[in-house]
C-alpha positions as CSV (number, residue, x, y, z in Angstrom):
1,M,-8.6,96.0,165.8
2,L,-6.9,96.5,162.5
3,D,-7.6,100.3,162.6
4,Y,-4.5,100.7,164.7
5,D,-1.1,100.9,163.0
6,F,0.6,99.0,165.7
7,M,-1.8,96.0,165.2
8,Q,-1.2,96.1,161.5
9,N,2.5,96.0,162.1
10,A,2.1,93.2,164.6
11,F,0.1,91.0,162.1
12,A,2.6,91.8,159.3
13,A,5.6,90.8,161.4
14,A,3.9,87.8,162.8
15,T,3.0,86.5,159.3
16,I,6.5,86.7,158.1
17,V,8.0,85.1,161.1
18,A,5.4,82.4,161.5
19,V,5.8,81.2,157.9
20,V,9.6,81.1,158.1
21,A,9.6,79.5,161.6
22,G,7.0,76.8,160.6
23,T,8.9,75.9,157.5
24,V,12.4,75.8,159.0
25,G,11.1,74.2,162.2
26,Y,9.8,71.2,160.3
27,F,13.4,70.3,159.2
28,L,14.7,71.1,162.7
29,V,12.4,68.6,164.3
30,L,12.9,66.1,161.5
31,R,16.7,66.2,162.1
32,G,16.3,65.9,165.9
33,Q,18.0,69.3,166.4
34,T,15.5,71.0,168.7
35,F,18.2,71.4,171.3
36,A,20.2,73.4,168.8
37,G,17.3,75.7,168.2
38,H,16.8,76.2,171.9
39,S,20.6,76.9,172.4
40,L,20.7,79.4,169.5
41,A,17.9,81.4,171.2
42,H,20.0,81.8,174.3
43,V,23.0,82.7,172.2
44,G,20.8,85.3,170.5
45,F,20.1,87.0,173.8
46,T,23.8,87.5,174.3
47,G,24.1,89.0,170.9
48,A,21.2,91.3,171.4
49,T,22.4,92.6,174.8
50,G,25.8,93.2,173.4
51,A,24.3,95.1,170.5
52,V,22.4,97.4,172.8
53,L,25.5,98.1,174.8
54,I,27.2,99.5,171.7
55,S,24.0,101.3,170.6
56,V,23.2,99.0,167.7
57,A,19.7,97.6,167.0
58,P,19.2,94.3,169.0
59,L,18.0,92.5,165.8
60,W,21.4,92.8,164.2
61,G,23.1,91.6,167.3
62,L,20.8,88.6,167.4
63,V,21.5,87.8,163.7
64,L,25.3,88.1,164.0
65,M,25.6,86.1,167.2
66,T,23.2,83.3,166.2
67,V,24.6,82.9,162.7
68,A,28.2,82.7,164.1
69,A,27.1,80.2,166.8
70,G,25.1,78.1,164.2
71,M,28.1,77.9,161.9
72,V,30.3,76.8,164.8
73,M,27.8,74.2,166.0
74,G,27.5,72.7,162.5
75,F,31.2,72.7,161.9
76,M,32.1,71.0,165.2
77,G,30.1,67.9,164.6
78,E,27.3,66.3,162.6
79,R,27.0,63.0,164.5
80,R,24.6,63.2,167.4
81,A,27.2,62.7,170.2
82,Q,29.5,65.3,168.6
83,R,26.6,67.6,168.0
84,D,25.5,67.7,171.6
85,V,29.0,68.4,172.8
86,A,29.4,71.2,170.3
87,I,26.1,72.7,171.2
88,G,26.8,72.5,174.9
89,L,30.2,74.2,174.5
90,V,28.8,77.0,172.4
91,L,25.9,77.5,174.8
92,A,28.2,77.6,177.8
93,L,30.4,80.2,176.2
94,S,27.5,82.4,175.1
95,L,25.9,82.2,178.5
96,G,29.2,83.3,180.0
97,L,29.3,86.3,177.7
98,G,25.7,87.0,178.4
99,L,26.4,87.2,182.1
100,L,29.1,89.7,181.4
101,F,26.9,91.8,179.2
102,L,24.1,91.7,181.8
103,H,26.6,93.1,184.3
104,F,26.6,96.2,182.2
105,F,23.0,95.9,181.1
106,T,21.2,96.5,184.5
107,A,20.1,100.0,183.5
108,F,18.1,98.6,180.6
109,A,15.8,96.2,182.5
110,T,12.8,97.0,180.2
111,Q,14.7,96.2,177.1
112,A,16.1,93.0,178.6
113,T,12.6,91.8,179.4
114,T,11.5,92.6,175.9
115,L,14.4,90.6,174.5
116,L,13.6,87.6,176.7
117,F,9.8,87.5,176.2
118,G,9.2,89.5,173.0
119,N,6.7,92.2,172.2
120,V,5.2,91.9,168.8
121,L,2.9,94.9,169.5
122,A,6.0,97.2,169.6
123,V,7.3,96.2,166.1
124,D,7.8,99.2,163.8
125,V,7.8,99.4,160.0
126,G,11.6,99.4,159.7
127,T,11.7,96.1,161.6
128,I,9.0,94.6,159.4
129,W,11.1,95.3,156.3
130,A,14.2,93.8,158.0
131,L,12.2,90.7,158.9
132,L,10.9,90.5,155.3
133,A,14.4,90.6,153.9
134,L,15.7,88.1,156.4
135,G,12.7,85.8,155.8
136,A,13.1,85.8,152.1
137,A,16.8,85.1,152.3
138,T,16.1,82.3,154.8
139,L,13.5,80.5,152.7
140,A,15.5,80.9,149.6
141,A,18.5,79.3,151.2
142,L,16.4,76.5,152.6
143,A,14.9,75.8,149.2
144,A,18.3,75.7,147.6
145,I,19.6,72.9,150.0
146,S,16.3,71.2,150.8
147,R,16.8,68.1,148.6
148,P,20.3,67.1,149.8
149,L,19.4,68.2,153.3
150,L,16.4,65.9,153.4
151,F,18.6,63.1,152.0
152,A,21.2,63.7,154.7
153,S,18.5,63.9,157.4
154,L,16.7,60.7,156.6
155,Q,19.6,58.5,155.4
156,P,22.8,60.1,156.6
157,E,25.0,57.0,155.9
158,L,23.7,56.5,152.4
159,A,24.0,60.2,151.7
160,E,27.6,60.3,152.8
161,A,28.4,57.3,150.7
162,K,26.9,59.1,147.7
163,G,29.2,62.1,148.3
164,V,26.9,64.4,150.2
165,S,28.9,66.3,152.8
166,L,27.0,66.0,156.1
167,R,29.1,68.6,157.8
168,L,28.6,71.2,155.0
169,Y,24.8,70.8,155.1
170,S,24.9,70.8,158.9
171,V,26.6,74.2,158.8
172,L,24.3,75.6,156.2
173,F,21.2,74.4,157.9
174,L,22.2,75.6,161.3
175,T,23.0,79.0,159.8
176,I,19.4,79.0,158.4
177,V,18.1,78.0,161.9
178,A,20.1,80.9,163.4
179,L,18.4,83.4,161.1
180,T,15.0,82.0,161.9
181,T,15.8,82.1,165.6
182,A,16.7,85.8,165.3
183,E,13.4,86.5,163.6
184,C,11.3,84.6,166.1
185,A,12.9,86.4,169.0
186,Q,11.3,89.6,167.7
187,I,7.8,88.1,168.2
188,V,8.0,85.7,171.2
189,G,11.4,86.5,172.7
190,V,14.5,84.4,173.0
191,L,13.0,82.2,175.8
192,L,9.9,81.2,173.8
193,V,11.3,80.5,170.4
194,F,10.2,76.9,170.7
195,A,6.6,78.1,170.5
196,L,6.9,78.9,166.8
197,M,9.8,76.8,165.7
198,V,9.1,73.5,167.3
199,G,5.4,73.3,168.4
200,P,3.8,73.6,164.9
201,A,6.4,71.4,163.3
202,A,6.1,68.6,165.9
203,A,2.3,68.7,165.5
204,A,2.5,68.6,161.7
205,Q,4.7,65.5,161.9
206,R,2.2,63.8,164.1
207,L,-0.6,64.6,161.6
208,T,1.0,63.6,158.3
209,R,4.0,61.6,157.1
210,S,4.3,63.4,153.8
211,V,7.2,65.9,153.9
212,A,5.7,68.3,151.5
213,T,2.3,68.3,153.3
214,G,4.1,68.4,156.6
215,V,6.1,71.5,155.7
216,L,2.9,73.3,154.5
217,L,0.9,72.2,157.5
218,S,3.7,73.4,159.9
219,G,3.7,76.8,158.3
220,L,-0.1,77.1,158.5
221,L,-0.2,76.0,162.1
222,A,2.5,78.6,163.1
223,L,0.5,81.2,161.2
224,F,-2.7,80.3,162.9
225,E,-1.1,80.4,166.4
226,A,0.5,83.7,165.7
227,W,-2.6,85.4,164.4
228,L,-4.9,84.0,167.0
229,G,-2.4,84.8,169.8
230,I,-2.2,88.4,168.8
231,T,-6.0,88.6,168.5
232,L,-6.5,87.2,172.0
233,A,-3.8,89.5,173.4
234,Y,-5.7,92.5,172.0
235,Y,-9.0,91.5,173.5
236,T,-7.7,90.2,176.8
237,D,-4.8,92.5,177.4
238,W,-2.7,89.5,178.2
239,P,0.8,89.2,176.7
240,S,0.8,87.9,173.1
241,S,3.8,85.7,173.8
242,F,1.8,83.8,176.4
243,W,-1.1,83.2,174.0
244,I,1.2,82.1,171.2
245,T,3.0,79.6,173.4
246,A,-0.3,78.4,175.0
247,L,-1.8,77.8,171.6
248,S,1.3,76.0,170.4
249,A,1.0,73.6,173.3
250,I,-2.7,73.1,172.8
251,V,-2.3,72.4,169.1
252,Y,0.4,69.8,169.8
253,L,-1.7,68.1,172.4
254,L,-4.7,67.9,170.0
255,A,-2.3,66.5,167.4
256,I,-1.3,63.6,169.6
257,L,-4.6,62.8,171.2
258,P,-6.7,61.7,168.1
259,R,-4.2,59.0,167.1
260,P,-5.0,56.4,169.8
261,V,-8.7,57.3,169.4
262,R,-8.5,56.4,165.7
263,W,-6.8,53.1,166.6
264,E,-9.5,52.3,169.1
265,Q,-12.3,53.1,166.7
266,S,-10.7,51.0,163.9
267,A,-10.2,48.1,166.3
268,S,-13.8,48.3,167.4
269,L,-15.0,48.2,163.7
270,R,-13.0,45.1,163.1
């Protein structure tokens, strides 16, 4: 399998994206902002289609549009009620623009399908280097704000009383999420970003309460799902995006099933 260049490229790209998605996704789930991640994926499709229309690489359209939308979402509100309204407004506007772009995008049906559902087997070396640069920048930015971000996520009232700007860290974090969303779209497409950003993180949080262990486990689960998904796609000739999303769902179900079993076993022992 690894004798083929396109498979080597696929595994390299998937490794970069999975590690970043699993790490950032843990904080996304912890902060209860999965709707934001889902919305940014749709915003990214608008940016990618707009980029294609002006003969620019879709990746850069994804990055520009999602980062702009993430900053706007973070600036418009940190509290849950304000946040949902802000996300809804940005999503509605982006979908309106996306509809306009699709009006001119009908001649590129194959590219549109790739943007929606991803095609990791078509990733080239140039895209891998771009993903590596974006991934390094994303993880570096997350590491720089991780401590105050965690404080603001777990105890927002106390953090605000201590002088932590909730709005600032909301803007910074959603910008990081936007970059991660743009990277994930290259692997699973904008419609299936949840597979790598939310599934492994949600499973990790069910398996451990330690933040450090949870972040590590989330990244490893995302990596496992991406690698196994590509391998199964190679041997079955089914889409890799399908396998990755299916594995994400299976891993999460396995994470939530053992808990009641353990309780029943401990109760029977008593």
